[in-house]
N, C-alpha and C positions, 0 to 999 in steps of 0.2 A: 415375545416377550410373554411372559408368564405371570410377571408381578409387578403389583405399583412400586414395589423397589428396584426393578428391572427398569422402566419407565425412567422414574428418577435418575437412575445412573446414567441412561442413555441421554436424559436432558441436560446433565451436568455436564457429560464431556464435550458435547456439542456447545453448551456455553463457552467450555474453556476454549473452543476451537474456532470459536467466532467473535470473542471476545478483543478489544480493541486496545494492544500495548497503551499503556500510560506511567506515566514516571513521575515525580514533582521535581521540581527544577530542570525541564526538560528544554534544551535550546532549539533544535530541528526539529520541525513537525514535517510528516510525510500526511498528506490527505491523498485517499481514493475513492472515485467517482461509486458509489454504488446504489445508484437511482437503478429502474429497471433495466436502460439501456445500457449502462453499465454490467450489471448483472449479466445479462442476456451475454454480452460481449467477451465476458472470463473475466470478470473483475476481481469476483472473488477466490481465484486461483492465484492470482496476482497478489492480494492482501493477504492470503495466506503463505504466500513464497516469501515477503516481506517482513513480516510478524518471524518467520523460520527465521532467515536470514540474520535480522537483526541478533535474534536470541543465539545462534551458533555463533556467531563474529563476538557475542557478549557484550554489545553496545547496548549501553544505557541513557543516554541522553538525546533519545529521540522519542516523539511520541508518534504515534499509528492513530489515525482517525478516519472516518467515513465522513463522506458527505454525499447530497443528493445530487439531481442534477447540473453538471458544469456546462450542460446547453451546447457541446458540440460531440452530437450525439455517432456521428457518424468516426468518430476520431477515440470513439470509447475501445478500450476502458482507460483512463485518463488517471497521472498521480502528477499530482506538485509536491514539490519538493521545497520548504522554506527553510531557509538558513537563515539567522541574524544578521543583518545588514547586508545580505546578498539580494537581488532580484529572485522573484520567484520562477522558480522552472516547470516545467510543464511539458512532462512527457508523455507521448501521446501511442495508440493500439498498443500497449503493452503486453508483454506474455510474461508470464514467470522465469522462463528462461533471461528475462534480459534485467531482473531485478539482483543478482550478484553483482553485475557491471555496472549496475549506478550506484548500489550502496558502497561499492569497495572506492570508486572513483569519484563519484560526486558527495555524498554523505561523510563519507572516511578521507577522502583527500580534496573535497571542495572544489572538483574539475567538473562538471556537469559534462554528461554524456552526450554531446549536440546532435547526433545522429538519431538518438532517441526521442527528440525533444519537438514540441510543435513548428518553431523553426526551420528544420529540416522536412519537414512535410510539406509545408506549405511554396518549398521551392523546388 
């Protein structure tokens, strides 16, 4: 880094990478637990993978948000999907590799990926 302009460019690039995807009139919400426990467990790459997958598929009716501690630290990273008129689905022990399937099957087609949910973990 050699100048203030370079530092500003790095800051702007990182802000864009870390930004939360939001649009007006969204119906579906995806919430990623980003407290220290979630981040330590890998929530940031999961959040990035979600935003990249939505962008790649050009899905506009989804808001992605961050939240603090969800209260189940041993199951982090946790991702909650809220679809209007349906029950919230909590995905646990998330990894970026799972994101594509969740977006395709749950967000696009309305079928939760049950083996990634908290209900499957409890069995």
